[in-house]
C-alpha positions as CSV (number, residue, x, y, z in Angstrom):
1,M,44.5,130.3,123.3
2,S,44.4,126.7,122.2
3,E,47.0,125.1,119.9
4,R,44.5,125.1,117.0
5,E,43.7,128.7,117.6
6,R,47.4,129.7,117.6
7,E,47.9,127.8,114.4
8,R,44.9,129.5,112.7
9,D,46.2,132.9,113.9
10,R,49.7,132.1,112.5
11,R,48.2,131.2,109.1
12,E,46.2,134.4,109.0
13,R,49.2,136.6,109.9
14,G,52.0,134.6,108.3
15,S,55.4,134.2,110.0
16,P,59.1,134.8,109.1
17,Y,59.4,131.1,108.3
18,A,56.1,130.5,106.5
19,P,55.0,134.0,105.4
20,Q,52.0,133.1,103.2
21,T,48.8,134.8,104.3
22,A,45.5,133.0,104.6
23,A,44.5,134.3,101.2
24,E,47.7,133.2,99.5
25,T,47.4,129.7,101.1
26,A,43.8,129.4,99.9
27,A,44.9,130.4,96.3
28,M,47.6,127.7,96.3
29,L,45.2,125.1,97.6
30,D,42.7,126.0,94.9
31,A,45.4,125.7,92.3
32,V,46.2,122.1,93.3
33,G,42.6,121.2,94.0
34,A,42.9,120.6,97.7
35,D,40.4,121.6,100.4
36,D,42.9,122.3,103.1
37,I,46.6,121.8,104.0
38,E,45.8,118.6,106.0
39,S,44.5,116.9,102.9
40,L,48.0,117.2,101.3
41,F,49.3,114.7,103.9
42,D,48.4,111.1,104.6
43,V,49.2,110.8,108.3
44,P,47.6,107.8,110.0
45,D,45.5,108.6,113.1
46,T,47.7,106.3,115.2
47,V,50.7,108.6,114.8
48,A,49.0,112.0,114.2
49,F,49.7,114.6,116.8
50,D,46.6,115.4,118.8
51,G,48.0,118.3,120.7
52,E,49.2,116.3,123.7
53,F,52.6,114.6,124.1
54,G,51.4,112.4,126.9
55,I,54.7,112.9,128.8
56,D,54.6,113.7,132.5
57,A,56.4,116.9,133.5
58,R,59.7,116.3,135.4
59,S,62.3,118.5,137.0
60,E,65.7,118.7,135.5
61,R,67.1,116.4,138.2
62,E,64.3,113.9,137.7
63,T,64.8,114.0,134.0
64,K,68.6,113.3,134.2
65,R,68.0,110.4,136.6
66,E,65.4,108.9,134.2
67,V,67.7,109.3,131.2
68,A,70.5,107.6,133.1
69,R,68.2,104.7,134.0
70,L,67.3,104.2,130.4
71,L,71.0,104.4,129.3
72,R,71.9,101.7,131.8
73,R,69.7,99.3,129.8
74,N,72.0,99.5,126.8
75,A,74.2,96.5,126.2
76,D,77.9,96.7,126.9
77,L,79.0,96.1,123.3
78,T,82.4,96.3,121.7
79,E,82.2,96.8,118.0
80,F,84.7,95.2,115.6
81,L,82.7,96.7,112.7
82,G,83.9,98.5,109.6
83,R,82.8,98.3,106.0
84,G,82.9,102.0,105.5
85,H,82.4,103.3,109.0
86,Y,85.6,103.4,111.2
87,D,86.2,104.2,114.8
88,H,89.5,106.1,115.5
89,Y,90.3,107.9,118.7
90,V,89.3,111.5,118.3
91,P,91.5,113.8,120.5
92,S,89.7,116.1,122.9
93,V,91.1,119.2,121.2
94,V,88.8,118.5,118.2
95,D,85.6,118.5,120.4
96,D,86.9,121.5,122.3
97,L,87.7,123.7,119.2
98,A,84.9,122.5,117.0
99,G,82.4,123.2,119.8
100,R,83.2,126.9,119.8
101,S,80.1,129.0,119.0
102,E,81.5,130.6,115.9
103,F,81.7,127.1,114.3
104,L,78.6,125.5,115.7
105,T,76.3,128.4,114.7
106,S,77.9,128.9,111.2
107,Y,75.8,127.2,108.5
108,T,77.1,128.5,105.2
109,Q,80.0,131.0,104.9
110,Y,78.3,133.3,102.4
111,Q,79.7,136.4,104.3
112,P,83.5,136.0,104.2
113,E,84.0,139.2,106.2
114,V,82.6,137.4,109.3
115,A,83.7,133.9,108.5
116,Q,87.5,134.0,107.8
117,G,88.4,131.5,110.4
118,F,85.9,128.9,109.2
119,L,86.8,129.5,105.6
120,Q,90.5,129.1,106.3
121,A,89.9,125.8,108.1
122,L,87.9,124.5,105.1
123,F,90.7,125.7,102.8
124,E,93.1,123.7,104.9
125,Y,90.8,120.7,104.7
126,Q,90.8,121.0,100.9
127,S,94.6,121.4,100.9
128,I,95.1,118.2,103.0
129,L,93.1,116.2,100.5
130,V,95.0,117.7,97.6
131,E,98.3,116.7,99.2
132,L,97.1,113.2,100.0
133,T,95.8,112.5,96.5
134,G,98.2,114.4,94.4
135,L,95.2,115.8,92.4
136,D,94.6,119.5,92.0
137,V,91.1,120.4,93.3
138,A,89.0,119.3,96.3
139,N,85.7,120.7,97.3
140,C,84.9,121.5,100.9
141,S,82.9,118.4,101.5
142,M,79.7,116.5,100.5
143,Y,77.2,114.3,102.3
144,D,79.1,111.0,102.3
145,D,81.1,108.6,100.2
146,A,78.0,107.3,98.4
147,T,76.8,110.7,97.2
148,A,80.3,111.6,96.2
149,L,80.4,108.5,94.0
150,G,77.1,109.4,92.5
151,E,78.4,112.9,91.7
152,A,81.5,111.3,90.1
153,A,79.2,109.2,87.8
154,T,77.3,112.3,86.6
155,L,80.6,114.2,86.3
156,S,81.8,111.5,83.8
157,Q,78.9,112.5,81.5
158,R,80.0,116.1,81.4
159,V,83.8,115.8,81.0
160,R,84.3,112.8,78.7
161,S,83.7,112.7,75.0
162,V,82.3,109.1,75.1
163,S,78.7,108.6,74.1
164,G,78.4,105.6,76.4
165,D,76.4,105.3,79.6
166,R,78.1,102.4,81.4
167,I,79.4,102.9,85.0
168,L,81.5,99.9,86.0
169,V,81.9,99.1,89.8
170,P,83.6,96.3,91.7
171,G,81.6,93.2,92.5
172,H,82.5,93.8,96.2
173,L,80.7,97.1,96.8
174,R,78.7,98.0,99.9
175,E,75.0,97.6,99.1
176,G,74.0,101.0,100.4
177,K,76.6,102.7,98.3
178,R,75.5,100.9,95.1
179,A,71.9,101.8,95.9
180,V,72.7,105.5,96.1
181,L,74.7,105.3,92.9
182,A,71.8,103.6,91.2
183,N,69.5,106.5,92.2
184,Y,72.0,109.0,90.8
185,A,72.3,107.0,87.6
186,D,68.6,106.7,87.0
187,G,68.0,110.3,86.0
188,P,70.6,110.7,83.2
189,G,70.0,107.1,82.1
190,L,73.3,105.6,83.2
191,S,73.8,101.8,83.5
192,V,75.5,100.6,86.6
193,E,77.3,97.2,86.1
194,S,79.6,95.1,88.2
195,Y,82.9,93.6,87.1
196,P,84.4,90.4,88.8
197,M,86.7,90.3,91.8
198,D,89.6,87.8,92.4
199,D,90.5,86.9,95.9
200,G,89.0,90.2,97.2
201,A,90.7,92.4,94.6
202,V,89.9,93.4,91.0
203,D,90.1,90.7,88.4
204,V,92.0,92.9,85.8
205,D,91.6,90.4,83.0
206,A,87.9,90.2,83.5
207,L,87.7,93.9,83.7
208,A,89.6,94.2,80.4
209,E,86.9,92.0,78.8
210,T,84.1,94.0,80.4
211,I,85.2,97.5,79.6
212,D,84.4,98.9,76.1
213,E,84.0,102.2,74.3
214,E,80.5,102.6,75.9
215,T,82.1,102.8,79.3
216,A,81.9,106.3,80.9
217,M,83.5,105.6,84.3
218,V,85.4,102.8,86.0
219,Y,85.3,102.8,89.8
220,A,87.7,100.9,92.1
221,E,88.5,101.0,95.8
222,T,91.6,100.7,98.0
223,P,91.2,99.4,100.5
224,T,88.1,97.5,99.3
225,V,85.0,97.0,101.3
226,R,86.6,93.8,102.6
227,G,89.7,95.6,103.7
228,V,92.0,94.3,100.9
229,V,94.6,96.7,99.5
230,E,94.1,96.9,95.8
231,E,97.3,95.9,94.0
232,H,96.4,96.7,90.4
233,L,95.4,100.3,90.4
234,G,97.8,101.3,87.7
235,A,96.5,98.6,85.3
236,I,92.9,99.7,86.1
237,G,93.8,103.3,85.4
238,D,95.4,102.3,82.1
239,L,92.3,100.4,81.0
240,A,90.1,103.4,81.8
241,D,92.4,105.7,79.9
242,D,92.6,103.4,76.9
243,H,88.8,103.6,76.6
244,D,88.6,107.3,77.4
245,A,86.6,106.5,80.5
246,L,86.9,108.4,83.8
247,F,88.8,106.5,86.5
248,C,87.3,107.1,89.9
249,L,89.1,105.8,93.0
250,G,87.5,105.3,96.4
251,S,89.6,105.6,99.6
252,D,89.9,107.6,102.8
253,P,92.4,110.1,104.3
254,V,94.1,107.6,106.7
255,A,94.6,105.0,104.0
256,L,95.8,107.6,101.5
257,S,98.6,108.7,103.8
258,L,100.2,105.3,103.3
259,L,99.1,103.8,100.0
260,E,99.9,104.9,96.5
261,R,98.9,108.4,95.5
262,P,95.8,108.3,93.3
263,V,97.4,110.7,90.8
264,D,100.3,108.2,90.3
265,V,97.9,105.5,89.2
266,G,95.9,107.6,86.8
267,A,92.9,108.5,88.9
268,D,90.8,111.3,87.6
269,V,88.5,111.6,90.7
270,V,89.0,110.4,94.3
271,V,85.9,109.9,96.5
272,G,85.4,108.4,99.9
273,D,84.5,109.1,103.4
274,A,86.8,111.5,105.2
275,A,85.0,111.2,108.5
276,S,87.4,108.4,109.6
277,L,89.1,111.4,111.1
278,G,87.3,113.8,113.4
279,T,84.1,111.9,114.2
280,G,84.8,108.3,115.0
281,T,82.0,105.8,114.4
282,A,78.9,107.9,113.6
283,Y,76.5,105.2,112.3
284,G,75.9,106.7,108.9
285,F,76.9,110.3,109.6
286,G,79.6,110.8,107.0
287,L,81.7,113.3,105.2
288,G,82.1,112.8,101.4
289,M,85.4,113.9,99.9
290,F,85.6,114.8,96.3
291,V,89.0,115.5,94.7
292,T,89.7,115.8,91.0
293,R,91.9,117.3,88.2
294,E,92.1,121.0,87.6
295,E,90.7,120.6,84.1
296,Y,87.4,119.6,85.7
297,L,87.4,122.5,88.0
298,R,84.2,124.1,86.7
299,Q,82.4,120.8,86.8
300,V,83.0,120.0,90.4
301,P,79.8,119.7,92.5
302,G,79.5,121.4,95.8
303,R,81.4,124.4,97.1
304,L,85.1,125.3,97.0
305,V,86.9,127.7,99.2
306,G,89.5,129.9,97.4
307,A,92.3,132.1,98.7
308,S,92.8,135.7,97.5
309,E,93.7,139.1,98.9
310,D,91.5,141.8,100.4
311,A,91.7,145.5,99.6
312,D,94.7,145.9,101.9
313,G,96.7,143.1,100.3
314,R,96.1,140.6,103.2
315,R,95.4,137.0,102.5
316,A,91.7,136.3,102.5
317,Y,89.3,133.4,101.9
318,T,85.9,133.1,100.2
319,L,83.5,130.7,98.7
320,T,84.2,130.5,95.0
321,L,83.1,128.6,91.9
322,Q,79.8,127.4,93.4
323,T,79.0,125.4,90.2
324,R,76.2,123.5,91.8
325,E,74.2,126.4,93.1
326,Q,70.7,126.2,91.6
327,H,69.7,129.6,92.9
328,I,72.7,131.1,91.1
329,R,73.2,129.0,88.0
330,K,69.7,127.6,87.6
331,E,69.6,125.2,84.6
332,R,73.4,125.4,84.3
333,A,73.9,123.9,87.8
334,T,76.0,120.7,87.8
335,S,74.4,119.1,90.8
336,N,71.3,119.3,93.0
337,I,73.2,118.9,96.3
338,C,71.9,121.8,98.4
339,T,74.3,121.8,101.4
340,N,77.5,120.3,102.6
341,Q,79.1,118.9,105.7
342,A,81.3,121.9,106.5
343,W,81.4,121.4,110.2
344,V,82.4,117.8,109.8
345,A,85.1,118.8,107.4
346,L,86.3,121.2,110.0
347,R,86.7,118.4,112.5
348,T,88.5,116.3,110.0
349,A,91.0,119.1,109.3
350,M,91.5,119.6,113.0
351,H,92.2,115.9,113.6
352,A,94.6,115.7,110.7
353,A,96.4,118.8,111.9
354,W,96.7,117.4,115.4
355,L,98.2,114.2,114.1
356,G,100.5,115.9,111.6
357,P,102.1,114.1,108.7
358,D,104.1,111.6,110.8
359,G,101.2,110.9,113.2
360,L,98.9,110.2,110.2
361,V,101.3,107.8,108.7
362,D,101.8,106.1,112.1
363,L,98.0,105.7,112.4
364,A,97.9,104.2,108.9
365,N,100.7,101.7,109.7
366,E,98.8,100.7,112.9
367,C,95.8,99.9,110.7
368,V,97.9,97.5,108.7
369,T,99.7,95.8,111.6
370,R,96.7,95.5,113.9
371,A,94.6,93.9,111.2
372,R,97.4,91.5,110.3
373,D,98.2,90.5,113.9
374,L,94.5,90.0,114.8
375,A,93.9,87.9,111.7
376,T,97.0,85.8,112.6
377,R,95.6,85.2,116.2
378,L,92.1,84.4,115.0
379,D,93.6,81.9,112.5
380,E,94.9,79.8,115.5
381,I,91.3,79.3,116.7
382,V,89.8,75.9,115.9
383,G,87.0,76.4,113.4
384,V,88.3,79.7,112.1
385,Q,90.5,80.6,109.1
386,A,91.8,84.1,108.7
387,P,92.2,86.0,106.6
388,V,90.2,84.6,103.7
389,H,92.0,86.7,101.1
390,D,95.7,86.1,100.7
391,R,96.4,89.8,100.4
392,H,97.5,92.9,102.3
393,H,94.8,94.3,104.5
394,F,94.0,97.7,106.0
395,R,91.9,97.9,109.2
396,E,89.7,94.9,108.4
397,F,89.6,91.4,107.0
398,V,87.3,88.5,106.2
399,A,87.5,85.2,108.2
400,S,85.8,82.0,107.4
401,T,84.1,79.9,110.1
402,D,83.2,76.2,110.1
403,Q,80.0,77.1,111.9
404,P,77.3,79.2,110.1
405,A,78.4,82.9,110.2
406,S,74.9,83.9,111.4
407,A,75.3,81.7,114.5
408,V,78.8,82.8,115.2
409,A,78.0,86.5,114.8
410,G,74.8,86.1,117.0
411,D,76.7,84.2,119.7
412,L,79.5,86.8,119.7
413,L,76.8,89.5,120.1
414,D,75.5,87.8,123.2
415,E,79.1,87.8,124.5
416,G,79.3,91.6,123.9
417,Y,81.2,91.7,120.6
418,A,79.9,92.8,117.2
419,V,81.2,91.6,113.9
420,H,79.8,91.7,110.4
421,E,78.2,88.6,108.8
422,V,79.2,88.8,105.1
423,G,78.5,85.3,103.8
424,E,77.1,81.9,104.8
425,H,80.4,81.0,106.6
426,L,82.1,84.4,106.4
427,I,82.5,87.1,109.1
428,Q,84.3,90.4,108.8
429,V,86.4,91.9,111.6
430,C,87.7,95.5,111.8
431,A,90.6,96.4,114.2
432,T,91.7,99.9,115.1
433,E,93.4,101.4,118.1
434,T,90.0,101.8,119.8
435,T,89.5,98.0,119.9
436,A,93.0,97.1,121.0
437,E,92.1,96.4,124.7
438,A,89.1,94.2,123.6
439,E,91.0,91.8,121.3
440,D,91.8,89.3,124.0
441,G,88.1,89.2,124.9
442,L,87.1,88.7,121.3
443,M,89.6,85.8,121.0
444,A,88.2,84.1,124.1
445,A,84.6,84.5,123.0
446,L,85.3,83.3,119.4
447,S,87.2,80.3,120.7
448,E,84.0,79.3,122.5
449,V,81.4,80.0,119.8
450,A,83.3,78.8,116.8
451,K,83.7,75.2,118.0
């Protein structure tokens, strides 16, 4: 039977995944005025599947040898990259435990009687975030920090009495994060506006002039996208509170173990990417954390794991308060997020538990000292000034170069080192424990290309 014949047979009989019969399919096509299913898609002939992959059959041994040959073509590159994606050493115990079949094959824990282990791990993840932030409620993960920020913006419309629609964000905000926030804001008609920065941190006086009674939410970050530790969080929180606006703070679990607790500076919501623990650099694959006050409990997007007791009085865990579930709450749903990153949250909880409180603080301290020491070393290179911002830094910092930043970053790439280009004469460098052994090489390469 040919591929087309099998497809025709499947359509006539239906399947467990697409159970519509041929008659039902024809009725739906007639309703939308289409002749066939193919006419609903505009697939160019150059990329349309013609039934043949055009790949020669190989044995397993031959395939492994070919893949190894292709991988050898990759450049040997050391990444001093950050700006929201951070590489920390992930202990082997995380891979070993998270790779167990009961975790890998578990999508959503709707059946608590068979998912107590996973539910307990997610409850621990939530508990870790609550302890780090000082706030009351954490959900058991979202897509990434950008979607968490977008959900915070829409939350501000549900929990505040203001009639305004202004969402204020720092002038230094990662472009992709702002784009996602703009998408979220478009539906409810929110306006996303920037407030000025001063030497890499919030210009509080300028923010005071910008905020008004039409402001629904103020967002700030610590550390900022440039690695600067924000020193004025209390003042920002007071401004937001004075105008009855939600104060949303962006951070991550490693930084939160060392910096001020968000609850102590008046934060109403904490968002960020928790994947700095558990996954290492994943090139966009994140884990959005969302932590807030108990008074907003029934407005929290995503799922929460709760602890209770079973019929025998034993501690038990279950999904609870699924406020966003469209199939349950329909028009009363608070969000259209349809899944979460539970397995990634599991990895984060495992990594944090492996480090323990002292280990987490030690890692955070290293993020401060390593960035400071590397910036001091780079500043000794002729043609380089580091850091640009005269502030405390966490993991990363911006350096200025006499040569155009594009040329410096390009030449460094040729030498096997990747840094961010963030301005005409500005590069950004991120240092963690995973780049420690490459710092001397970066110094030598930059000394040559920065002249």
